[in-house]
MIDREN-914919 format. One record per atom (N, C-alpha, C, O): residue number from 0; residue in three letters; x, y, z. Coordinates in steps of 0.1 Angstrom, whole numbers, always signed. Example, Ala and Ser with C-alpha at 12.3 -4.5 7.8 and 13.67 -1.06 7.14 Angstrom:
! residues 2
seq_type_X_Y_Z
0_ALA_+132_-57_+78
0_ALA_+123_-45_+78
0_ALA_+132_-33_+78
0_ALA_+142_-33_+85
1_SER_+128_-22_+71
1_SER_+137_-11_+71
1_SER_+129_+0_+79
1_SER_+134_+11_+80
***
This chain:
! residues 73
seq_type_X_Y_Z
0_TYR_+8_-13_+0
0_TYR_+0_+0_+0
0_TYR_+10_+13_-1
0_TYR_+22_+13_+3
1_LYS_+3_+23_-6
1_LYS_+12_+35_-4
1_LYS_+3_+47_-2
1_LYS_-8_+49_-8
2_PHE_+7_+54_+5
2_PHE_+0_+67_+10
2_PHE_+8_+79_+5
2_PHE_+20_+80_+7
3_TYR_+1_+89_-4
3_TYR_+5_+100_-9
3_TYR_-2_+111_-7
3_TYR_-14_+112_-10
4_PHE_+6_+123_-1
4_PHE_-1_+136_+1
4_PHE_+9_+147_-5
4_PHE_+22_+146_-6
5_GLU_+1_+157_-10
5_GLU_+7_+166_-16
5_GLU_+0_+181_-14
5_GLU_-12_+182_-15
6_GLN_+8_+192_-11
6_GLN_+4_+205_-11
6_GLN_+14_+215_-13
6_GLN_+26_+212_-12
7_PRO_+10_+227_-17
7_PRO_+21_+236_-23
7_PRO_+34_+235_-12
7_PRO_+33_+237_+0
8_ASN_+44_+233_-19
8_ASN_+59_+233_-16
8_ASN_+60_+220_-5
8_ASN_+70_+220_+2
9_ASN_+54_+212_-5
9_ASN_+54_+200_+2
9_ASN_+47_+187_-4
9_ASN_+36_+188_-7
10_GLN_+54_+177_-4
10_GLN_+51_+165_-10
10_GLN_+55_+152_-2
10_GLN_+67_+151_+0
11_VAL_+48_+143_+3
11_VAL_+52_+132_+12
11_VAL_+45_+120_+5
11_VAL_+33_+119_+1
12_THR_+54_+109_+2
12_THR_+51_+95_-1
12_THR_+56_+85_+10
12_THR_+67_+84_+14
13_GLN_+47_+77_+13
13_GLN_+49_+69_+24
13_GLN_+45_+53_+18
13_GLN_+33_+50_+15
14_THR_+54_+46_+18
14_THR_+51_+31_+13
14_THR_+47_+22_+24
14_THR_+40_+12_+21
15_ASP_+53_+24_+37
15_ASP_+49_+13_+46
15_ASP_+41_+21_+56
15_ASP_+46_+30_+63
16_VAL_+27_+19_+58
16_VAL_+21_+24_+72
16_VAL_+18_+14_+81
16_VAL_+9_+5_+78
17_PRO_+26_+15_+92
17_PRO_+26_+2_+103
17_PRO_+11_+1_+108
17_PRO_+7_-9_+113
18_GLU_+3_+13_+108
18_GLU_-11_+13_+116
18_GLU_-21_+7_+107
18_GLU_-32_+4_+112
19_PHE_-17_+4_+93
19_PHE_-26_-1_+86
19_PHE_-29_-16_+88
19_PHE_-19_-23_+89
20_ASP_-41_-21_+88
20_ASP_-44_-35_+91
20_ASP_-44_-40_+77
20_ASP_-53_-35_+70
21_ARG_-36_-49_+72
21_ARG_-38_-54_+60
21_ARG_-47_-67_+58
21_ARG_-48_-72_+47
22_PHE_-54_-72_+71
22_PHE_-62_-82_+70
22_PHE_-77_-76_+69
22_PHE_-83_-70_+77
23_ARG_-82_-79_+56
23_ARG_-96_-74_+53
23_ARG_-105_-85_+54
23_ARG_-103_-96_+48
24_MET_-115_-81_+61
24_MET_-126_-90_+62
24_MET_-142_-84_+60
24_MET_-146_-76_+69
25_GLY_-149_-87_+51
25_GLY_-161_-81_+48
25_GLY_-172_-90_+44
25_GLY_-171_-102_+43
26_LEU_-184_-82_+41
26_LEU_-196_-88_+38
26_LEU_-198_-84_+23
26_LEU_-197_-72_+20
27_THR_-202_-94_+13
27_THR_-205_-89_-1
27_THR_-221_-93_-4
27_THR_-226_-102_+2
28_PHE_-225_-87_-12
28_PHE_-239_-89_-16
28_PHE_-242_-84_-30
28_PHE_-241_-72_-34
29_SER_-246_-94_-38
29_SER_-249_-90_-53
29_SER_-261_-96_-57
29_SER_-266_-106_-53
30_PHE_-264_-88_-66
30_PHE_-279_-94_-73
30_PHE_-281_-89_-88
30_PHE_-275_-79_-93
31_GLY_-288_-95_-94
31_GLY_-290_-89_-108
31_GLY_-298_-97_-115
31_GLY_-304_-106_-110
32_TYR_-299_-95_-129
32_TYR_-305_-101_-139
32_TYR_-300_-102_-153
32_TYR_-297_-91_-158
33_ASP_-298_-112_-158
33_ASP_-290_-112_-170
33_ASP_-277_-106_-171
33_ASP_-268_-110_-164
34_THR_-276_-95_-179
34_THR_-261_-88_-181
34_THR_-258_-79_-168
34_THR_-246_-79_-164
35_PHE_-268_-72_-162
35_PHE_-267_-61_-153
35_PHE_-268_-67_-139
35_PHE_-278_-73_-136
36_ASN_-258_-67_-131
36_ASN_-257_-70_-116
36_ASN_-252_-58_-109
36_ASN_-244_-50_-114
37_PHE_-257_-58_-98
37_PHE_-253_-48_-86
37_PHE_-247_-54_-75
37_PHE_-251_-65_-70
38_TYR_-236_-48_-69
38_TYR_-227_-56_-59
38_TYR_-225_-43_-48
38_TYR_-223_-31_-50
39_PHE_-225_-50_-34
39_PHE_-221_-41_-23
39_PHE_-211_-50_-16
39_PHE_-212_-63_-15
40_TYR_-200_-42_-10
40_TYR_-191_-49_-1
40_TYR_-190_-39_+12
40_TYR_-188_-27_+10
41_TYR_-191_-44_+23
41_TYR_-188_-36_+33
41_TYR_-178_-44_+43
41_TYR_-181_-55_+48
42_ASN_-167_-37_+46
42_ASN_-156_-38_+54
42_ASN_-159_-41_+68
42_ASN_-160_-30_+75
43_ILE_-161_-51_+74
43_ILE_-166_-51_+89
43_ILE_-154_-49_+100
43_ILE_-157_-47_+112
44_ASN_-141_-51_+94
44_ASN_-131_-45_+104
44_ASN_-123_-33_+100
44_ASN_-119_-32_+88
45_PRO_-121_-23_+108
45_PRO_-116_-11_+105
45_PRO_-102_-11_+97
45_PRO_-95_-21_+99
46_MET_-99_-2_+89
46_MET_-88_+0_+81
46_MET_-76_+0_+90
46_MET_-66_-6_+86
47_PHE_-76_+6_+100
47_PHE_-64_+9_+108
47_PHE_-64_+1_+121
47_PHE_-75_-5_+125
48_ASN_-53_-1_+128
48_ASN_-56_-11_+141
48_ASN_-54_-1_+152
48_ASN_-53_+11_+148
49_ASP_-55_-4_+165
49_ASP_-57_+5_+176
49_ASP_-46_+15_+178
49_ASP_-49_+25_+185
50_SER_-36_+14_+174
50_SER_-23_+22_+175
50_SER_-26_+37_+168
50_SER_-22_+48_+172
51_ALA_-34_+35_+156
51_ALA_-36_+46_+149
51_ALA_-48_+56_+155
51_ALA_-60_+53_+153
52_GLN_-44_+67_+160
52_GLN_-52_+75_+168
52_GLN_-51_+90_+164
52_GLN_-40_+95_+158
53_ILE_-62_+97_+166
53_ILE_-63_+112_+165
53_ILE_-68_+118_+177
53_ILE_-79_+115_+181
54_ASP_-59_+126_+183
54_ASP_-62_+133_+195
54_ASP_-67_+122_+207
54_ASP_-76_+125_+216
55_GLY_-61_+110_+208
55_GLY_-64_+101_+215
55_GLY_-74_+92_+214
55_GLY_-75_+82_+221
56_SER_-81_+94_+202
56_SER_-92_+85_+198
56_SER_-89_+75_+185
56_SER_-85_+80_+174
57_PRO_-91_+61_+187
57_PRO_-87_+55_+177
57_PRO_-97_+57_+164
57_PRO_-110_+59_+165
58_ILE_-90_+57_+152
58_ILE_-94_+59_+140
58_ILE_-102_+47_+135
58_ILE_-96_+37_+132
59_GLU_-117_+47_+135
59_GLU_-125_+38_+132
59_GLU_-130_+40_+118
59_GLU_-141_+46_+116
60_LEU_-123_+34_+108
60_LEU_-129_+38_+93
60_LEU_-131_+25_+86
60_LEU_-122_+17_+85
61_ASN_-142_+23_+82
61_ASN_-144_+10_+74
61_ASN_-149_+15_+59
61_ASN_-153_+26_+57
62_SER_-147_+4_+50
62_SER_-148_+9_+36
62_SER_-163_+4_+30
62_SER_-168_-6_+35
63_LEU_-167_+9_+22
63_LEU_-180_+5_+15
63_LEU_-178_+5_+2
63_LEU_-173_+15_-3
64_LYS_-182_-5_-7
64_LYS_-180_-7_-22
64_LYS_-194_-8_-27
64_LYS_-202_-16_-22
65_LEU_-197_+1_-37
65_LEU_-210_-2_-44
65_LEU_-205_-1_-59
65_LEU_-196_+6_-63
66_GLY_-213_-11_-67
66_GLY_-208_-12_-81
66_GLY_-219_-18_-91
66_GLY_-229_-24_-87
67_LEU_-216_-16_-102
67_LEU_-225_-22_-112
67_LEU_-217_-30_-120
67_LEU_-207_-24_-125
68_MET_-218_-45_-125
68_MET_-211_-53_-133
68_MET_-219_-57_-143
68_MET_-231_-59_-142
69_PHE_-211_-57_-155
69_PHE_-219_-63_-167
69_PHE_-212_-76_-171
69_PHE_-200_-77_-173
70_TYR_-221_-87_-172
70_TYR_-217_-98_-178
70_TYR_-220_-101_-193
70_TYR_-232_-101_-196
71_ILE_-210_-103_-201
71_ILE_-213_-105_-215
71_ILE_-209_-120_-217
71_ILE_-197_-122_-214
72_LEU_-217_-129_-222
72_LEU_-213_-142_-222
72_LEU_-217_-146_-237
72_LEU_-216_-158_-240
***
């Protein structure tokens, strides 16, 4: 994983974020008919471990993916 941040006169690139939890576990739901299918994915564990904090509070950030898939057979 790579973290990249840029602002005027300052550029930061970090390739190893030790607080990032690399183990992903989530729920997937998809439905559709024929060619068109919708899918949802919700990550049930936070992206960062307990050592990632802002002002003493842990960062509890989960991801949600929504999408549309097309199957052409």
